[in-house]
C-alpha positions in Angstrom: 0.0 0.0 0.0 1.0 3.6 -0.4 1.6 5.2 3.0 1.5 8.8 3.9 2.2 10.2 7.4 -0.2 12.9 8.5 2.0 13.7 11.5 5.6 14.8 10.9 6.6 13.4 14.2 5.5 9.9 13.2 7.4 10.3 9.9 10.6 11.2 11.8 10.0 8.3 14.2 9.7 5.9 11.3 12.7 7.1 9.2 15.1 8.3 12.0 13.9 6.2 15.0 13.5 9.3 17.1 11.6 12.6 17.1 11.5 15.9 19.0 7.8 15.8 19.5 7.2 15.5 23.3 4.3 13.0 22.7 6.6 10.4 21.1 10.1 11.1 22.2 9.9 9.0 25.4 8.6 5.9 23.7 10.6 2.7 24.6 12.9 1.5 21.9 10.9 -1.7 21.6 7.8 0.2 20.8 9.6 2.3 18.1 11.0 -1.0 16.6 7.5 -2.5 16.6 6.0 0.7 15.1 8.5 0.5 12.2 7.7 -3.2 11.7 3.9 -2.5 11.6 4.4 0.3 9.1 6.6 -2.0 7.0 3.8 -4.6 7.0 1.3 -2.0 5.9 3.6 -0.8 3.1 4.2 -4.5 2.0 0.5 -5.3 1.8 -0.8 -4.7 -1.7 -4.3 -3.9 -0.3 -5.9 -3.5 3.1 -7.6 -7.0 3.0 -4.1 -8.5 3.2 -3.7 -7.1 6.7 -6.4 -9.5 7.9 -4.2 -12.5 7.1 -1.4 -11.2 9.4 -2.9 -12.3 12.8 -0.1 -10.6 14.8 -1.3 -7.2 13.6 -4.9 -7.7 14.9 -6.2 -5.4 12.2 -9.5 -3.9 13.0 -11.9 -1.1 11.9 -12.8 1.1 14.9 -16.3 1.7 16.0 -18.0 4.6 17.9 -16.2 7.9 18.0 -13.3 6.5 15.9 -15.6 5.2 13.2 -13.8 5.2 9.8 -10.4 4.7 11.5 -8.4 1.5 11.0 -5.9 0.2 13.6 -3.2 -2.4 14.0 -1.6 -3.5 17.3 1.9 -2.4 18.1 1.8 -4.4 21.3 -1.0 -5.1 23.9 -0.8 -1.4 25.0 -0.2 0.7 21.8 -2.2 1.0 18.6 -1.3 2.5 15.2 -4.3 4.4 13.9 -4.7 5.2 10.2 -7.3 6.1 7.6 -7.6 4.1 4.3 -8.8 5.3 1.0 -9.6 3.4 -2.2 -8.2 3.9 -5.7 -10.4 4.4 -8.8 -11.4 0.7 -8.9 -12.5 0.8 -5.3 -9.6 -1.3 -4.0 -8.2 0.1 -0.7 -4.5 0.7 -1.4 -3.8 3.9 0.4 -3.1 4.5 4.1 -2.8 7.8 6.0 -1.1 7.1 9.3 -2.4 9.5 11.9 -1.5 8.5 15.4 0.4 6.1 17.6 -1.9 5.9 20.6 -1.8 4.3 24.0 -4.8 2.1 24.2 -7.6 3.3 26.5 -6.0 6.7 27.2 
């Protein structure tokens, strides 16, 4: 899939492994490593349906106030939230990564 980072801090975190954003600069190194791995899986997937096959990601579409947002697990505590959009044939191949959130906060 084609991935775009909505947040510059997440882009820095992915490419450099660190960021100056106070929200993400104190993340444990293991979480940063798993974040990069999850983004790599999203990039490698030709379409969003292929994320269902990777059971370790626990891909889900959110409900309630996060309706329309997709999520994959980083670990049992952190989630990577992103929006998906289809191409002209209706196949979802684009992901806009918005947030790395601590679950239930």
